[in-house]
N, C-alpha and C positions, 0 to 999 in steps of 0.2 A: 395712510391705513387707508383701504380701500373704502368707498362710502357706500353702503348699502341704505335703502330706503330707513330701515329701523336703527340703523346707525347713526344716519342724518338726523332723524329727530332727537335720539341720543345725545347729539353732539350740540344743537342748539339750546335742549333742557341744561345742559353742562355749562356751557358757556356763559348761557344767562346767570346761571348760579353764580360762577366765577367772578364775572363782573360785577355782582352784586357784594361779594365777599372780599376779593382781592382789588377791583380796579383795575385789573391787567388779567387776559381770560384766553382760553384757547380760543382759536377763529370758529366761528357758528360755520355749520354745513348748511348747503341750500340744495334743496331736491332737483334733482336732473332736470326733471317736468318743467321745473318753474324755471329753468335757465334759458336763456337765447343769446346765439352769438352779437356780439356788439361791433360795429365796426369802429375798433380805435384806430384803425391806422387812418383812418380819414381825419385824422386829429393830430397824427404825428404819433400816437402812442402803440404798445407792443399790442399784440392778439390777446386778447382777455383782459387787458389792464381796466378797462372801464367797469367791467362786470368787477374786478377785486375791488377797485375803489367806492364801488356802490354798497359792496355786501360783508366789508373786511370793519369788525368788530373789536379787533387787538387791539387798540389803544397806543397811547405812546410809549416807546420803547425806551430805556435807558441803561447805557454803560456805566460799570463802574470808574472812576478816576484809576484804578489797577488795570480795568479792560481795556480801558482806552490809551493805556500807556504800554500796554503790553501789545496790542493791535496794532499801534505805531512802528512799534522795533520791530514786530514780527513783517507786517509788509516792508519794511524797507529790507529787511532779507531777502523776503520772496523776490523783490525786483532785483538783487543782487543772483539769486538763484536762476528765475528765467532769463538773466543775461549770458548765466555761466553755461546753460544747458545750450541756449541756441547757439553758443561759440561751439560748442561741442559738436551739437548737430552738424554745424558748416563745415568742421573739420574731419566730419565721417565718424566720429566716435560715436554717437549713437543713431541708432536705426529703429523704426516700430515701435509697439507699445512701451512703456515701462509702466511699471504698477507696484504698490507698497505690499501685494500678498493678500488682500483681504479674505477671508473665509464666509463665504454666504451661507447664510441660515434662513429655510424658509418660515414666513413668520406663522406662530403656532396658533393664531386666532384672528378675526377679521381686524382687530385694532389693535396689533401687536407691531407691526411695522419698526415703531421706534425701537422698543427691545432688541428686533431682529438686526436692524440698522447699526444700533448701539454696540452689540457683540461682532459685529462682522468689523466694524471700525476700530474697534479694540484689538481685535485679531490681527488687523494688519500689521500692526508695530509688534505685538509679543509673538506672534503665529500659534495662539491657542486657539482652537477650535471647540464648538461641542458647550459653548459655557449656557448656562441655563438664562432664557428670556424670561423665567417667572422672574428670577432674581434682577433681571434690570429692570421688569417693568415696576417691581416694587420700588427701588433704587429712584427711578424716573416718574414717580409718581402717575402711571398711566392708566387711566379710567378707560371705561368703555365708547370713551369719546376722543381718545388715541393718545399720544405723547406732545404734550404743549411746546410749542414754540418761544415762547416768554409769558411770563405770569405766573409762574409756581415755583415755589421754595422748595427744595428738595431737602433733605435731612443728611446734608453733607455741611463742614465749617467753611463759613463765607460763601454761602448759598447767594446768588445774583437773580435770579428771576428767568435763568435761562437755563432748565434742567439738563437738555444735551451736552451742553460747554460745561455746567458744573459735574454732572456725572463721569465726564470723559478724565477732567484734569484730576477725581478722586481716585480713579479707576487705573489712570495712568501719571503718578504724580511726575511734575517736570516737564510735561508736553506741552504746557501754556497755550491748551485752545480758547479760542475766542470766536464769537457769536458775529457774522458780519449781517447786518440785515440790507435788504436790498427794496430800492423801490417797486410800484408797478410795474412800471417801463425800465427796467435797468438800462443804464446810460452806457457808451461805447467805454468809460473810464470803470465802470462797474463789470466789466464784460473782459477788460485786457487785464483788470485785479484778481477776476476770478481764475484766469489762465494762471497768472504767477503765483497764486496762492496754491492751485492743485500738485505745480510743479514744486514746488517750495516742500509740501507736505511728503508728496512721495519719494520727493528726493532724498528726504529725511525719515523717511519707512514709517510714515505715517497718512492715512486715510482721513477724507474730509466726510463730515455728515449732511447732508443735504437735506432741505425741508421742500419740498415739494408743492405747491399749490397749482394745481391744474384743473380748466375753466373750460367751459363750453365755448367752442369757439378759437382756443387757445392751442397751444403747442401742448404735446403729450410724450411721456415717455413711451418706449419701446413698447407695445400691444395694450397700453391702456385706451379702454375706450371713451368716447368723447363726451366725458361727464364730468363734474367736479369732484375731484379727489385731492385729499389732503395726505400726503406721504413721505415718509423718510427713506431714503437711501445712502448709502455708503459709496461714495466713489472715491476710486482707490486706482488712477493712474490716467495717464496723457499718451497721445501719439507725438512723439518726439517727431517726425517726420513734418507734422504739421506745427509746430509750436505750440502744440497744446490745443490746436482750434478743434480738435476731438477728444474725448474723455472718456475714460471707462466707468462704467458704476456698477453697485452688485445690487441687487431690485429684491427686497424680501417678500415680493409676491410669485415670484420663480419657484416652482415648486409647490406651492400649495394647491389642496384639492379644489376644485372645484364645487363643492358642498360646504368650504369654510370663504371664497370667493368665488362669484359665479364667473366672474372673465380670467379668471387664472391659467386658464388653460393656453391662452399665448402670449404669456408674458415670459421671457427669458430670466434664467437667475442673472445672468452677465448682459449687457449690453454698452454697444459705442454709441456717444451721440455727440453732436454739434455742442461745443463748449458754450457757445453763444446762445444756441436753444434751449441749454438745460441753466443757464442764468437767466432766461426768461422767465423758465417755469419756473423757478425759486424767486421770481420775482412776488413782493409783498410779504415775503416770509425772507427764507436765507439761508446761510451755512455755518456751519461751525468747523473752524478750519484752525 
C-alpha cells in the first residue's frame, strides 16, 4: 500500500493496538520526513537494512509444523524445477519471459494493495479476472493500515497468522502456499531460493505474492518514490534467458488515479526487475509462494 501521511499515522496507531492485543502486529510505517538514508553497505548490509532493523515492530514470526514440512518439500521441488528449466534453456527450448498469466487490477483505495495483489495472484492460476477487491479485503482482514504480513488470523480453517498465505490456500485448495520470511539483508542463498521459487510457481501456473518494504535510501519498485512504502505485488513470471535473474511483477498502483495515490502516474501496471533487487526490497518481510 502506498504510504501517505494520513495513512502512515493510521498505520502506527493500528500497529500499536495490534501489538497490545495479539502480540504480533502490522509493521508501523514511519513518516518520510523522519527517515534518512543509512550507510548500511559500510557494514556489509543491504541498502536500507539498518533502517528496517531500527524501525521494525513486527515481533517474532512462527511457522506451524505443517508449514515447515510443506515449505521443505516445496523447496526440494523448486530446486528440481529450476534445474529442469536451466536445462531446457541450455537446449534452446526456452527463450524470453515465461509467465503464469496474472490479471492486474488497480487497487481501489490507497490501502488495498493487498486485496488487489491477492486477486491478481489468484487469477494467475484460474484465469478469472475482475474479482471483488472488497471481498478480498474482507477475507484478508485488511484495514486502513493495509494487509498484514503476519500477526492476523483470518476467518478460515487452520489460520496460521499469515493472512495472505491462508487466504490463497482457502481460495485455491491444494495450492500449498507457504510464507517465506526474509532477513533485512537477504543472503545469496535467499536470492537463489527466490529464483528457484518463482520458476517453480510459474512453471506450475501459480504466481507469488510479494510483500515489499521500501525505505529511503534502499531500492524501490519501478516508478515508486524514495519514501517508506509497505506494498503487496503479484510476481508472475521470470526471464528464461537469465535463469530468473530478472522477474515480472504486477503492481496494484499501476493505473490508479493520482487522486487516490499522488505518485501513481509514474507506476506501470507490470514491470521487470532484477530478482536480487526484488528480494532485497522484500527484506524484513518476505513472500508467499
